[in-house]
C-alpha positions in Angstrom: 66.6 -4.1 -66.8 70.2 -5.6 -67.2 71.4 -2.6 -65.6 69.1 -2.8 -62.4 70.2 -6.5 -62.4 73.7 -5.5 -62.2 72.9 -2.9 -59.4 71.1 -5.6 -57.5 74.1 -7.8 -57.7 76.2 -5.4 -56.7 74.0 -4.8 -53.6 73.6 -8.2 -52.7 77.8 -8.7 -52.6 77.7 -5.7 -50.3 74.9 -6.8 -48.0 75.7 -10.4 -47.4 77.7 -11.2 -44.6 81.1 -12.1 -46.4 84.4 -10.2 -46.2 85.2 -7.8 -49.2 88.3 -6.4 -48.2 87.0 -3.0 -48.4 86.9 -1.5 -44.8 84.6 1.6 -44.6 85.5 4.7 -42.5 84.3 4.8 -38.9 83.3 1.1 -38.9 82.6 -0.9 -35.7 83.6 -4.6 -35.4 82.4 -7.3 -33.4 85.3 -7.5 -31.2 84.9 -3.6 -30.4 81.5 -4.2 -29.7 82.0 -7.2 -27.1 84.9 -5.0 -25.6 82.6 -2.1 -25.3 79.8 -4.3 -23.7 82.5 -5.9 -21.5 83.1 -2.5 -20.1 80.0 -0.7 -19.7 77.0 -3.3 -19.8 75.1 -2.7 -16.7 73.8 -6.6 -16.5 77.3 -7.6 -16.3 78.5 -4.8 -13.9 75.7 -5.6 -11.7 76.6 -9.3 -12.0 80.2 -8.2 -10.6 78.9 -6.1 -7.9 76.6 -9.1 -6.6 79.7 -11.4 -7.0 81.7 -9.0 -4.6 79.0 -9.3 -2.4 79.3 -13.1 -2.1 83.0 -12.4 -1.5 82.2 -10.7 1.7 80.5 -14.0 3.3 83.7 -15.6 3.7 84.9 -12.5 6.4 81.4 -12.7 7.8 81.4 -16.3 8.5 84.8 -16.5 9.7 84.2 -13.4 12.2 82.3 -15.8 14.6 85.4 -17.6 15.0 87.4 -14.6 16.0 87.8 -13.0 19.3 85.5 -10.1 20.1 85.8 -7.1 22.5 83.0 -5.3 23.9 83.0 -2.3 26.1 80.0 -0.7 28.0 80.0 2.8 30.0 77.1 3.9 32.4 76.6 7.0 34.3 73.8 6.8 37.1 72.4 9.5 39.3 70.5 8.1 42.6 67.5 10.2 42.5 65.7 8.5 45.6 67.4 6.6 48.2 66.3 3.8 50.3 65.7 4.9 53.9 67.7 2.2 55.3 70.5 2.6 53.0 73.3 4.3 54.7 76.1 4.2 52.3 74.1 4.3 49.0 75.9 6.9 46.6 74.3 10.0 45.0 75.7 9.0 41.6 78.0 6.0 40.0 79.9 5.9 36.8 80.6 2.3 35.7 82.8 1.1 32.9 83.5 -2.4 31.7 85.6 -4.2 28.9 84.8 -7.9 28.2 87.1 -10.2 25.8 85.7 -13.2 24.5 87.6 -16.0 22.5 86.0 -18.7 20.9 87.7 -22.1 21.2 85.4 -24.8 19.6 81.8 -24.4 18.3 80.9 -27.8 17.4 82.3 -27.2 13.8 80.1 -24.5 13.1 82.4 -21.9 12.0 84.9 -24.2 10.2 81.9 -25.5 8.1 80.3 -22.3 7.6 83.7 -20.8 6.2 84.0 -24.1 3.9 80.3 -23.5 2.8 80.9 -19.6 2.2 84.2 -20.5 0.3 82.2 -22.9 -2.1 79.7 -20.6 -2.6 82.2 -18.1 -3.7 83.4 -20.5 -6.4 79.8 -21.0 -7.6 79.3 -17.2 -7.7 82.2 -16.8 -10.0 81.0 -19.7 -12.3 77.7 -17.7 -12.4 79.7 -14.6 -13.2 81.3 -16.5 -16.1 77.6 -17.4 -17.2 76.4 -14.0 -17.2 79.3 -12.8 -19.3 78.7 -15.5 -21.9 74.9 -14.8 -21.8 75.6 -11.0 -22.6 78.1 -11.6 -25.4 75.6 -14.0 -27.0 72.9 -11.4 -26.9 75.7 -8.8 -28.3 76.5 -11.2 -31.0 72.8 -11.8 -31.7 72.1 -8.1 -31.7 75.2 -7.2 -33.9 74.1 -9.9 -36.3 70.7 -8.6 -36.6 71.7 -5.0 -37.3 73.9 -6.5 -40.3 70.8 -8.7 -41.3 68.2 -6.0 -41.1 70.3 -3.5 -43.0 70.9 -6.2 -45.8 67.3 -6.7 -45.8 66.4 -2.9 -46.2 68.6 -2.8 -49.0 67.2 -5.9 -50.9 63.9 -4.6 -50.4 65.0 -1.0 -51.6 66.4 -2.5 -54.5 63.1 -4.4 -55.3 61.5 -1.2 -55.1 63.5 0.2 -57.7 63.1 -2.9 -59.9 59.5 -2.8 -59.3 59.4 1.0 -60.3 61.3 0.7 -63.5 59.2 -2.5 -64.2 56.0 -0.4 -63.6 57.3 2.4 -65.9 58.0 -0.1 -68.9 54.7 -1.7 -68.5 53.0 1.5 -68.5 54.8 2.4 -71.8 54.0 -0.7 -73.3 50.0 -0.1 -72.2 50.1 2.9 -73.7 51.1 1.5 -77.3 48.8 -1.5 -76.7 51.4 -4.0 -76.2 50.0 -5.0 -72.7 46.7 -4.6 -71.0 45.4 -2.7 -67.9 45.4 -5.8 -65.9 49.3 -6.0 -66.5 49.8 -2.5 -65.1 47.7 -3.1 -62.0 49.8 -6.1 -61.4 52.8 -4.1 -61.5 51.3 -1.5 -59.2 50.3 -3.9 -56.8 53.4 -5.5 -56.5 55.3 -2.1 -56.3 52.8 -1.0 -53.3 53.5 -4.2 -51.5 57.4 -4.0 -51.9 57.1 -0.6 -50.6 55.0 -1.8 -47.7 57.7 -4.4 -46.9 60.3 -1.8 -47.0 58.7 0.0 -44.4 58.5 -2.9 -42.4 62.3 -3.8 -42.9 63.1 -0.2 -42.1 61.0 -0.5 -38.8 62.6 -4.0 -37.9 66.2 -2.3 -38.5 65.2 0.5 -36.2 64.6 -1.9 -33.6 67.4 -4.0 -33.9 69.6 -0.9 -33.7 68.0 0.2 -30.5 68.4 -3.2 -28.9 72.3 -3.0 -29.9 72.0 0.3 -27.9 70.6 -1.2 -25.1 73.5 -4.1 -25.0 76.7 -2.2 -26.0 75.6 1.5 -24.9 76.4 3.2 -28.3 74.8 3.4 -31.6 76.2 0.7 -34.1 78.2 2.4 -36.9 79.0 0.5 -40.3 79.0 -2.9 -38.8 81.8 -5.0 -40.3 81.3 -8.5 -41.1 82.4 -10.6 -38.1 85.4 -12.6 -37.9 85.3 -16.6 -38.3 84.2 -18.1 -34.8 87.4 -20.1 -33.0 87.4 -23.7 -31.7 84.2 -25.0 -33.1 84.0 -28.8 -32.4 83.9 -31.3 -35.2 81.2 -33.5 -33.6 78.2 -33.0 -30.8 79.8 -35.6 -28.6 83.1 -33.2 -28.7 81.0 -30.4 -27.8 79.2 -32.4 -25.3 82.2 -33.4 -23.5 83.7 -29.9 -23.4 80.7 -28.5 -21.9 80.3 -31.0 -19.1 83.6 -29.9 -18.1 83.5 -26.2 -18.4 80.0 -24.7 -18.7 79.3 -22.4 -16.1 76.1 -23.4 -15.1 77.4 -26.9 -14.5 80.2 -25.7 -12.4 78.0 -23.5 -10.1 75.5 -26.3 -9.7 78.2 -28.7 -8.6 79.9 -26.2 -6.1 76.1 -25.2 -4.7 75.7 -28.9 -4.1 79.0 -29.3 -2.2 78.1 -25.9 -0.1 74.7 -27.7 0.8 76.8 -30.6 2.3 78.7 -28.3 4.6 75.3 -26.7 5.7 74.4 -30.3 6.9 77.5 -29.9 9.6 76.9 -26.2 10.3 72.9 -27.2 11.3 74.3 -30.3 13.4 76.9 -28.5 15.3 74.0 -26.4 17.2 73.7 -29.8 19.3 77.3 -29.9 20.4 79.3 -28.2 23.2 80.8 -24.7 22.7 83.9 -23.5 24.6 85.2 -20.2 24.9 87.8 -18.2 27.1 86.6 -15.0 28.5 88.2 -12.1 30.8 86.4 -9.1 31.9 87.6 -5.8 33.7 85.5 -3.1 35.2 85.9 0.1 36.8 83.2 2.3 39.0 83.4 5.6 40.3 81.0 7.3 43.1 82.5 10.7 42.7 82.8 10.8 46.6 79.2 10.2 47.3 79.5 6.4 48.5 78.4 6.3 52.2 80.9 7.6 54.9 82.8 5.5 57.7 81.3 2.8 59.7 83.2 1.6 62.9 86.4 3.4 61.3 86.3 1.9 57.9 86.7 4.4 55.1 84.6 3.2 51.7 86.9 3.5 48.7 85.0 6.1 46.0 86.2 4.0 43.1 87.1 0.5 42.5 88.5 -1.5 39.6 88.0 -5.4 39.2 88.9 -8.0 36.8 87.9 -11.6 36.1 88.9 -14.3 33.6 87.6 -18.0 33.0 86.5 -20.6 30.6 83.2 -21.0 29.7 81.5 -24.2 28.3 77.6 -24.4 27.0 76.7 -28.1 26.9 73.1 -28.0 25.0 70.7 -30.8 26.8 67.4 -30.3 25.1 66.2 -27.7 22.7 63.0 -29.0 21.7 64.1 -31.0 18.6 65.3 -27.4 16.9 69.0 -28.9 16.2 67.8 -32.2 14.5 64.9 -30.3 12.5 67.6 -27.7 11.4 69.8 -30.7 10.3 66.8 -32.6 8.3 66.3 -29.2 6.8 69.7 -29.0 5.6 69.7 -32.4 4.3 66.6 -32.1 2.4 68.2 -28.7 0.9 71.5 -30.8 0.1 69.1 -33.1 -1.9 67.5 -30.8 -3.7 70.9 -29.3 -4.8 71.9 -32.7 -6.1 69.1 -33.0 -8.1 69.3 -29.3 -9.3 73.0 -30.3 -10.4 71.6 -33.2 -12.5 68.9 -31.0 -14.1 71.3 -28.3 -15.1 73.6 -31.0 -16.6 70.5 -32.3 -18.8 69.8 -28.7 -19.5 73.6 -27.9 -20.6 73.6 -31.2 -22.7 70.2 -30.6 -24.1 71.5 -27.0 -25.3 74.9 -28.2 -26.7 73.2 -30.7 -28.7 70.5 -28.4 -30.0 73.0 -25.7 -30.7 75.3 -28.2 -32.5 72.5 -29.2 -34.9 71.0 -25.6 -35.5 74.8 -24.9 -36.3 75.1 -27.3 -38.5 72.0 -27.2 -40.3 72.6 -23.5 -40.9 75.9 -23.8 -42.4 74.2 -26.5 -44.8 71.0 -24.2 -45.4 73.6 -21.2 -46.7 74.9 -23.6 -49.3 71.3 -24.9 -50.4 70.2 -21.2 -50.3 73.0 -19.9 -52.6 72.1 -22.5 -54.9 68.5 -21.1 -54.7 69.5 -17.7 -55.3 71.8 -18.5 -58.2 68.8 -20.3 -59.8 66.4 -18.0 -59.2 68.6 -15.2 -60.7 69.0 -17.5 -64.0 65.2 -17.8 -64.0 64.6 -14.0 -63.8 66.8 -13.6 -66.8 64.9 -16.4 -68.6 61.5 -15.3 -68.0 62.4 -11.8 -68.8 63.8 -13.0 -72.2 60.7 -15.1 -73.0 58.7 -12.1 -72.1 60.2 -10.3 -74.7 59.1 -12.8 -77.4 55.7 -13.2 -75.9 56.1 -16.5 -74.2 55.9 -15.2 -70.6 53.4 -12.9 -69.0 54.4 -9.6 -66.8 52.7 -11.7 -63.9 55.6 -14.4 -64.5 58.2 -11.6 -64.6 57.0 -10.3 -61.1 56.8 -13.6 -59.4 60.6 -14.5 -60.4 61.6 -11.1 -59.0 59.7 -12.1 -55.8 61.2 -15.4 -55.6 64.8 -14.0 -56.2 64.1 -11.5 -53.4 63.0 -14.4 -50.9 65.8 -16.4 -51.7 68.3 -13.4 -51.3 66.7 -12.7 -47.7 66.7 -16.3 -46.8 70.3 -16.5 -47.9 71.5 -13.3 -45.5 69.1 -15.0 -42.9 70.6 -18.1 -42.8 74.2 -16.5 -42.6 73.1 -14.8 -39.5 71.5 -17.7 -37.9 74.6 -19.9 -38.8 77.0 -17.3 -36.8 74.7 -16.9 -34.1 74.4 -20.6 -33.8 77.8 -21.2 -33.8 78.5 -18.6 -31.1 75.4 -20.0 -29.1 77.4 -23.2 -29.5 80.8 -22.0 -27.7 78.6 -20.5 -25.3 77.2 -23.5 -24.4 80.6 -25.4 -24.3 82.0 -22.4 -21.7 84.2 -21.0 -24.6 82.4 -17.6 -25.0 83.7 -15.5 -22.4 86.0 -12.3 -22.5 89.4 -14.8 -22.0 88.3 -16.8 -25.0 87.7 -13.9 -27.4 90.9 -11.8 -27.0 89.1 -8.8 -26.4 91.0 -5.4 -26.4 90.6 -2.6 -24.5 92.8 -3.1 -21.2 93.0 -6.0 -18.4 90.0 -8.2 -18.1 87.9 -8.3 -15.1 89.3 -10.7 -12.2 86.7 -11.8 -9.7 89.4 -13.8 -7.8 91.3 -10.3 -6.8 88.4 -9.0 -5.0 88.2 -12.3 -3.2 91.8 -12.2 -2.2 91.3 -8.7 -1.4 88.7 -9.3 1.3 88.9 -12.7 2.4 91.2 -11.9 5.3 89.8 -8.6 6.4 89.0 -8.2 10.0 89.0 -4.5 11.0 85.5 -3.4 11.8 86.0 0.0 9.9 88.0 -1.2 6.9 85.4 0.3 4.4 85.2 0.3 0.6 84.5 3.8 -1.1 80.9 4.5 -1.9 79.6 2.7 -4.8 79.4 4.3 -8.4 77.9 3.3 -11.3 80.0 2.1 -14.1 77.7 1.5 -17.0 77.0 4.0 -19.6 73.6 5.6 -20.0 71.9 5.7 -23.5 69.5 8.5 -22.8 71.8 11.0 -25.1 72.2 8.4 -28.0 69.8 9.6 -31.3 66.7 7.8 -32.1 67.5 5.3 -34.5 65.7 4.9 -38.0 65.7 2.0 -40.8 68.3 4.3 -42.9 71.1 2.7 -44.6 73.9 3.9 -46.3 73.9 4.5 -50.2 77.5 4.2 -50.9 
């Protein structure tokens, strides 16, 4: 029994989420997992592409204030002429080119561009939020794999202990030292432990599959995670940082500002509009226009040009502009309320995450005491059983209590780390720039915005889209096996 107890202690020291200084070969660490997800996670890649689509709203809105040039060409064959038309041609070719330059649009273009720029900022904040959410999922999945590997190891060790215990109980039954009831109790506990091991193995396989879903590759000998940086001392400190830096709050604020610009855009439809225009026209009758009347000869082609200033003054539109403005005002009011709702949600999340993190850390200490006490209790029960003061059931109960305490310990360490990272995410400090990820330059959404915001050429396309995420169809099916080294 002492040999098995020592084996259990060694297994616990390897299974618990603590650094040992021994690095297994081909091991993955948390930073590598986050960097891989940063490059290949489809949710994150889709969010970046969606933000690039939002960037294009700025040149789209600006285009309404730029000059426009239209051309038109028409060739007409006259199939039947009027009998009273003596000069009608048989065919005619007409071409014209028109240039329009907006001068004043009631502020519609200016405010639409402002709203688009503001929504670009909101979208960039949303992208930060998506990045933080994906990283939080990866951290949880990473810790779940480590946790479930530890639980599988603990349960397998329990099966070994109970198997040895059953053998010893059977031997003592053969010599009449114990009863058949003692043997049956040992058999029942061993069967239950074997069932718990199968359940733990299934949970480990599921955790590994979810890890693959997020990271894109199977987990290999995951190393203990590094300490979390920049955790706050108090809930008030965490809340203050979150109110200034949480991406959800920043996005809601920018959308509220954009909604205010939408009010001015809606109201501009009842203001005058002014534009300068010019048009040139060319017509060719291919020598089929009439003949000569009174000695006059008709020209078979002609060119005309005109230019002017056009003012459009709305007088009555059936209440449409006022309805659009009231609608925009209502939407702006909703955006303001949404901003407050998001703020409330972030405050609640930050406070709850801080509380969970503190509680989980305190639980680690108390659970460690429980593990130590349960280990001493098991040794005492075994010693007392050897002199007849304890039953086999007492030993089985003590072994079960030690297993439960060890599982609670690894679970509390997992929960503490995940809660700490969730707290950083609520504070807006769980993004790639905060985690010093390796693997190349970080994605900069501002770079694409600077690239497209001033574009005006109609044929300035981007390359055809291609998927950047990795597929997981070729990854092996995961199971509940763990390394025996």
